[in-house]
C-alpha positions as CSV (number, residue, x, y, z in Angstrom):
1,Q,57.2,127.9,191.7
2,V,56.5,130.7,189.3
3,Q,53.4,132.8,189.5
4,L,52.3,135.1,186.7
5,V,49.8,137.9,187.4
6,E,48.2,139.5,184.3
7,S,46.1,142.7,184.2
8,G,44.7,145.2,181.8
9,G,42.2,143.3,179.7
10,G,38.7,144.6,179.1
11,L,36.2,145.9,176.5
12,V,37.3,148.4,174.0
13,Q,35.8,149.8,170.8
14,P,37.4,149.2,167.4
15,G,40.3,151.6,166.9
16,G,40.9,151.9,170.6
17,S,43.9,151.0,172.8
18,L,44.6,148.7,175.7
19,T,47.7,147.9,177.7
20,L,48.3,144.4,179.1
21,S,50.7,143.9,181.9
22,C,52.2,140.7,183.4
23,A,54.5,140.2,186.4
24,A,56.3,137.0,187.3
25,S,57.2,136.2,190.9
26,G,58.6,133.4,192.9
27,T,62.1,132.0,193.3
28,I,63.1,132.9,189.8
29,A,66.1,134.2,187.9
30,S,65.8,136.7,185.1
31,F,63.8,135.5,182.1
32,N,65.0,134.0,178.9
33,A,61.9,135.4,177.2
34,M,58.5,136.7,178.0
35,A,55.6,136.7,175.6
36,W,52.0,137.2,175.0
37,Y,49.9,134.6,173.3
38,R,46.2,134.7,172.5
39,Q,43.4,132.3,171.9
40,A,40.1,133.1,170.3
41,P,37.1,130.7,170.6
42,G,37.6,127.8,168.3
43,N,41.2,128.7,167.5
44,Q,44.5,127.5,168.6
45,R,46.6,129.6,170.9
46,E,48.9,131.8,168.9
47,L,52.0,133.9,169.5
48,V,51.3,137.6,169.5
49,A,54.6,139.1,170.6
50,R,57.7,138.1,172.6
51,V,60.7,139.8,174.1
52,F,64.0,138.2,174.8
53,A,66.5,138.8,177.6
54,G,68.7,140.8,175.3
55,G,65.9,143.1,174.3
56,S,65.1,141.8,170.8
57,T,61.4,141.4,170.0
58,D,59.2,139.7,167.4
59,Y,55.6,140.0,166.5
60,A,52.9,138.1,164.7
61,D,52.3,139.7,161.2
62,S,48.7,140.4,162.2
63,V,49.8,142.9,164.9
64,K,53.0,144.4,163.5
65,G,52.8,148.2,163.6
66,R,49.9,148.1,166.1
67,F,51.2,146.3,169.1
68,T,54.4,147.0,171.1
69,I,55.9,144.6,173.6
70,S,58.3,145.7,176.3
71,G,60.0,143.7,179.1
72,D,62.3,144.1,182.1
73,N,64.2,140.9,182.7
74,V,65.4,142.1,186.1
75,K,61.9,142.8,187.4
76,N,60.4,140.0,185.3
77,T,57.7,142.1,183.9
78,V,56.2,142.5,180.4
79,S,53.7,144.8,178.9
80,L,51.8,144.8,175.6
81,Q,50.6,148.2,174.3
82,M,47.8,147.5,171.8
83,N,46.7,150.2,169.5
84,S,44.2,150.4,166.6
85,L,42.5,147.4,168.0
86,K,40.3,145.3,165.6
87,P,37.4,143.0,166.4
88,E,39.6,140.1,165.3
89,D,42.0,140.9,168.2
90,T,39.2,139.6,170.5
91,A,40.7,136.7,172.5
92,V,42.0,135.6,175.8
93,Y,45.5,136.8,176.1
94,Y,48.0,134.7,178.0
95,C,51.4,135.8,179.4
96,L,54.3,133.4,179.1
97,W,57.5,133.4,181.2
98,R,60.4,131.3,180.0
99,S,63.2,130.5,182.4
100,P,66.9,130.5,181.5
101,T,66.6,126.7,181.2
102,K,63.7,127.3,178.8
103,D,60.9,126.0,181.1
104,D,57.6,127.7,180.2
105,Y,55.1,129.1,182.7
106,W,51.7,130.5,181.8
107,G,49.4,133.0,183.3
108,Q,45.7,132.4,183.7
109,G,44.8,134.7,180.9
110,T,43.0,138.0,180.6
111,Q,40.0,138.7,178.2
112,V,40.2,141.3,175.6
113,I,37.0,142.2,173.7
114,V,37.0,144.6,170.8
115,S,33.5,145.5,169.9
116,S,31.3,148.5,169.3
């Protein structure tokens, strides 16, 4: 069983910053990938950023240059540094842990609200 614990969401003003963190635990090996997705009301869940075991990363176009993902595949942790936040970044953010056999496990989500 894999458990994911997310933290770091909250309310921030436009232009502000937040850091999301996620830790995976259980009887698990190092990850194949970890990622952050988000889902705004009325929208489908979308990929924000992901990091692979080898260290490579990719980002949604909407967050490139503003968000930075980093992961440790020994500790099975991932963080997302979010800068220059915009109201359209408001969403529930979900952490994903992908096993070496590419099974996906999700966190429960953490709310991010960008508003003045």
